[in-house]
C-alpha positions as CSV (number, residue, x, y, z in Angstrom):
1,M,116.2,132.5,112.0
2,A,118.7,129.7,112.9
3,A,116.3,128.8,115.8
4,I,113.4,128.6,113.0
5,G,115.6,126.5,110.7
6,L,116.6,124.0,113.4
7,S,112.7,123.8,114.6
8,I,111.8,123.0,111.1
9,L,114.7,120.2,110.8
10,A,113.3,118.8,114.2
11,A,109.9,118.6,112.9
12,F,111.2,116.5,109.9
13,G,113.0,114.3,111.8
14,F,110.1,113.6,114.5
15,A,107.6,113.0,111.5
16,S,110.1,110.7,110.0
17,S,110.8,109.0,113.0
18,A,107.1,108.2,113.7
19,V,106.5,106.8,110.2
20,L,109.7,104.5,110.4
21,A,108.8,103.4,114.0
22,R,105.3,102.4,112.8
23,Q,106.6,100.4,110.1
24,G,109.3,98.6,112.4
25,M,106.5,97.8,114.8
26,Q,104.8,95.4,112.5
27,A,107.4,92.9,113.3
28,I,108.8,94.2,116.7
29,Y,106.9,94.9,119.9
30,P,106.5,98.7,121.1
31,L,108.8,98.6,123.9
32,P,111.7,96.6,122.5
33,G,111.2,99.0,119.6
34,V,111.8,101.9,121.8
35,M,115.0,100.7,123.2
36,I,116.3,99.5,119.7
37,S,115.5,103.3,118.6
38,L,117.1,104.7,121.6
39,L,120.3,102.7,121.4
40,V,120.8,104.0,117.9
41,S,119.7,107.7,119.1
42,F,122.5,107.6,121.9
43,T,125.2,106.0,119.9
44,V,124.7,108.8,117.2
45,S,124.7,111.5,120.0
46,S,127.7,110.1,121.5
47,V,129.6,110.1,118.5
48,M,128.5,113.9,118.1
49,V,129.9,114.5,121.6
50,L,133.2,113.0,120.7
51,L,133.6,114.9,117.3
52,F,132.3,118.3,118.6
53,A,132.1,118.5,122.2
54,S,134.8,116.2,123.7
55,S,136.2,119.1,126.0
56,D,132.6,119.4,127.8
57,I,132.8,115.6,128.9
58,G,133.1,115.4,132.9
59,R,132.3,118.9,133.9
60,I,128.4,118.8,134.2
61,P,127.2,121.4,137.1
62,Q,125.3,119.7,139.8
63,E,122.3,121.8,139.1
64,A,122.4,121.0,135.3
65,M,122.6,117.3,136.3
66,L,119.5,117.4,138.1
67,W,117.6,118.9,135.0
68,I,119.3,116.4,132.6
69,I,118.1,113.4,134.6
70,G,114.8,114.7,134.8
71,L,114.8,115.4,131.0
72,G,115.9,111.9,130.3
73,V,113.2,110.3,132.4
74,V,110.3,112.7,131.2
75,S,111.4,112.6,127.7
76,Y,112.2,109.0,127.0
77,L,110.2,107.0,129.6
78,G,107.2,109.5,129.6
79,G,107.6,110.7,125.7
80,R,109.1,108.1,123.7
81,C,107.4,105.0,125.2
82,Q,104.0,106.3,125.0
83,N,104.7,107.7,121.6
84,F,105.8,104.3,120.2
85,L,102.6,102.4,122.1
86,A,100.3,105.2,120.7
87,A,101.5,104.7,117.1
88,N,101.0,100.9,117.7
89,L,97.4,101.4,118.8
90,I,96.1,104.0,116.6
91,G,98.7,104.7,113.8
92,A,101.4,107.3,113.3
93,S,99.3,110.1,111.6
94,R,96.7,110.1,114.5
95,S,99.4,109.8,117.2
96,S,101.5,112.2,116.0
97,L,98.4,114.7,115.7
98,F,97.7,114.4,119.6
99,I,101.5,114.5,120.3
100,S,101.4,118.1,118.7
101,T,99.7,119.1,122.1
102,Q,103.3,119.7,123.2
103,A,102.9,123.0,121.9
104,P,100.3,124.2,124.4
105,F,101.9,122.2,127.3
106,A,105.2,123.7,126.6
107,A,103.7,127.2,126.4
108,I,101.9,126.8,129.7
109,L,104.9,125.2,131.5
110,A,107.3,127.9,130.0
111,V,105.1,130.9,130.8
112,S,104.1,129.6,134.3
113,F,107.7,128.6,135.5
114,T,110.4,130.2,133.3
115,G,109.3,133.7,132.8
116,E,108.5,133.6,129.1
117,T,105.6,135.6,127.8
118,A,102.4,134.6,125.6
119,N,100.0,136.8,124.3
120,S,96.3,136.6,122.7
121,L,97.5,135.2,119.5
122,I,99.4,132.2,121.4
123,A,96.2,131.6,123.3
124,L,94.0,131.6,120.2
125,G,96.7,129.4,118.6
126,T,96.4,126.9,121.2
127,V,92.6,126.9,121.0
128,G,93.1,126.1,117.1
129,V,95.6,123.2,117.9
130,V,92.9,121.6,120.2
131,C,89.9,122.1,117.9
132,G,92.0,120.6,115.1
133,L,92.6,117.4,117.3
134,F,88.9,117.0,118.1
135,F,87.6,117.8,114.9
136,S,89.9,115.1,113.3
137,S,89.6,112.4,115.9
138,G,86.5,113.2,118.0
139,G,84.3,110.5,116.2
140,S,87.0,108.0,116.7
141,I,87.5,108.8,120.3
142,M,83.5,108.3,120.9
143,E,83.6,105.3,118.9
144,G,86.4,104.1,120.8
145,W,84.7,104.8,124.1
146,R,81.7,102.5,122.9
147,T,83.6,99.7,121.2
148,D,87.0,99.6,121.6
149,K,88.7,100.8,125.0
150,I,92.2,99.9,123.6
151,H,91.8,102.2,120.7
152,L,90.9,105.1,123.2
153,L,93.9,104.1,125.0
154,G,95.8,105.1,122.4
155,Y,94.8,108.6,122.1
156,V,95.4,108.9,126.0
157,L,99.1,107.8,125.5
158,A,99.4,110.1,122.7
159,M,98.4,112.9,124.5
160,G,100.7,111.8,127.6
161,A,103.5,111.8,125.1
162,G,102.7,115.3,124.1
163,A,102.7,116.5,127.6
164,S,106.0,114.8,128.2
165,Y,107.5,116.3,125.1
166,G,106.1,119.8,126.1
167,A,107.7,119.7,129.4
168,S,111.0,118.0,128.0
169,N,111.4,121.1,125.8
170,V,111.2,123.4,129.0
171,M,113.7,121.0,130.9
172,A,116.0,121.0,128.1
173,K,116.0,125.0,128.1
174,Q,116.8,125.0,131.8
175,A,119.6,122.5,131.5
176,I,121.3,124.1,128.5
177,G,120.9,127.5,130.3
178,I,123.0,126.1,133.0
179,Y,125.4,123.9,130.9
180,D,125.8,125.3,127.6
181,S,126.6,122.1,125.8
182,P,123.5,120.9,123.7
183,F,125.5,117.9,122.7
184,M,126.3,116.6,126.0
185,V,122.6,117.5,127.4
186,T,121.1,115.5,124.5
187,A,123.6,112.3,125.0
188,F,123.4,112.0,128.6
189,S,119.9,112.5,128.8
190,M,119.4,109.7,126.3
191,L,121.8,107.6,128.6
192,I,119.5,108.3,131.5
193,G,116.5,107.2,129.3
194,L,118.1,103.8,128.4
195,L,118.4,103.3,132.0
196,A,114.8,104.5,133.0
197,I,113.0,102.3,130.4
198,S,115.1,99.2,130.7
199,P,112.9,97.6,133.6
200,L,110.1,98.3,131.6
201,V,111.4,97.0,128.3
202,G,112.7,93.8,130.3
203,A,109.3,93.0,131.7
204,S,107.7,93.5,128.2
205,A,110.1,91.2,126.5
206,S,109.9,88.5,129.0
207,Q,106.2,88.6,128.9
208,S,105.6,89.0,125.2
209,G,108.9,88.5,123.5
210,V,110.6,91.0,121.2
211,V,109.3,89.7,117.6
212,R,105.7,89.8,117.0
213,T,105.5,86.4,114.8
214,R,108.0,83.8,115.8
215,G,109.4,81.8,112.9
216,Q,108.8,84.8,110.5
217,G,112.4,84.5,109.4
218,F,115.7,85.9,110.3
219,F,115.9,88.4,107.4
220,R,112.6,89.8,108.0
221,S,113.2,90.6,111.8
222,I,116.6,92.2,110.6
223,F,114.5,94.2,107.9
224,A,112.2,95.4,110.8
225,L,115.2,96.5,112.8
226,R,116.4,98.7,109.9
227,Y,113.1,100.7,110.1
228,L,113.6,101.1,114.1
229,A,117.2,101.9,113.6
230,A,116.4,104.5,111.0
231,A,113.9,105.8,113.5
232,G,116.3,106.2,116.1
233,L,118.6,108.2,113.9
234,T,116.2,110.5,112.6
235,S,115.0,111.0,116.4
236,S,118.6,111.8,117.2
237,I,118.8,114.4,114.8
238,A,115.5,116.1,115.8
239,V,116.3,115.9,119.5
240,T,119.8,117.5,118.9
241,A,118.1,120.2,116.5
242,V,115.5,120.9,119.4
243,A,118.3,121.3,122.0
244,F,120.2,124.1,119.7
245,A,116.8,125.9,118.9
246,V,116.1,126.3,122.6
247,Q,119.5,127.4,123.2
248,R,118.8,130.1,120.8
249,A,115.2,131.0,121.1
250,D,112.3,130.8,123.8
251,V,110.3,127.4,124.2
252,V,107.1,129.4,123.2
253,V,108.5,129.8,119.8
254,V,110.3,126.2,119.1
255,S,107.9,124.1,120.5
256,P,104.9,125.0,118.2
257,I,107.2,124.9,115.1
258,V,108.3,121.4,116.3
259,S,104.6,120.6,116.6
260,S,104.1,121.1,112.9
261,S,105.3,117.5,112.4
262,P,101.9,116.0,112.0
263,L,101.5,117.6,108.6
264,I,104.7,115.7,107.4
265,T,103.7,112.6,109.1
266,L,100.5,112.9,107.3
267,F,102.1,113.0,103.9
268,L,104.5,110.3,104.6
269,S,101.7,108.0,106.2
270,H,100.1,108.7,102.9
271,T,102.8,107.7,100.9
272,F,104.5,104.8,102.8
273,L,101.7,103.3,105.2
274,A,98.8,103.2,103.0
275,K,98.2,99.7,103.6
276,L,98.5,100.2,107.4
277,E,96.5,103.7,107.8
278,Q,93.6,105.2,106.4
279,V,94.3,109.2,105.7
280,T,90.5,110.7,105.6
281,P,89.4,114.2,104.6
282,K,88.4,114.9,108.1
283,L,91.9,113.9,109.4
284,V,93.4,116.2,106.9
285,A,91.4,119.1,107.7
286,G,91.6,118.4,111.3
287,T,95.6,118.4,110.9
288,L,95.4,121.6,108.9
289,L,93.5,123.4,111.5
290,A,96.0,122.2,114.2
291,I,98.8,123.4,112.0
292,A,97.0,126.6,111.7
293,G,96.8,127.0,115.3
294,V,100.8,126.5,115.5
295,I,101.3,129.4,113.0
296,L,99.3,131.5,115.2
297,V,101.3,130.8,118.1
298,V,104.5,131.6,116.3
299,L,102.9,134.9,115.0
300,G,102.0,135.7,118.4
301,R,105.6,135.7,120.0
């Protein structure tokens, strides 16, 4: 039960982060926004290490170090960067729906490489997730292909983020299996992520700057930073919750529950981003179908 509760907490954290990041990116470009949010996430996680896992500092096994480095690159360079870019292009509600494909990606990787097991309900649930994605966004994808390739790119980036997050769940499981310190694994992977994204963020900032509209005022920029900092805080809570969840349960159980976050994102987007995003009945139906698929995956464990 603890793993399920932690997974639900992570779903709320990721959903909140998506909406907050979308709001913050109205004034800040996506990649600098990733850096700001990740700096806050790393700061929060570092404080958690100092408070609760200080004795684990400095004794990371070499095998675990390799997993943690891979986790940092995949989760933040592959996951969070694509996540923010996708949300900027197609909105938080639509991008989070595609990011929920982390469940089938994680299941495939966990079954193929770590010996976890899946059955017919898990396969059926995976089909439900995919069908929900295409039902809610298939028309938008085809329209994007015909008229706006940049819009289509948003879906591709969101799918890439889903694959990265699915892989990162498996990698976190492996790292924690060797080095039983979720706080340290989380914090150190975030440090690796910061180092990995720095060249990309630097190139983006030198070309486009950090603030979207120059001269918009100091206080407005600070207000936008508050949203991104809050996104970093909620992401830190979510990532830490996932780390503790995979410590207690298989990835094929944890990842689908975490993937239910689009339902929460949909509600939050409708409540707080009504001027930025349109939530249609088709999008709602597709989201519910995807969530039903996630439930089948959980029941099939």
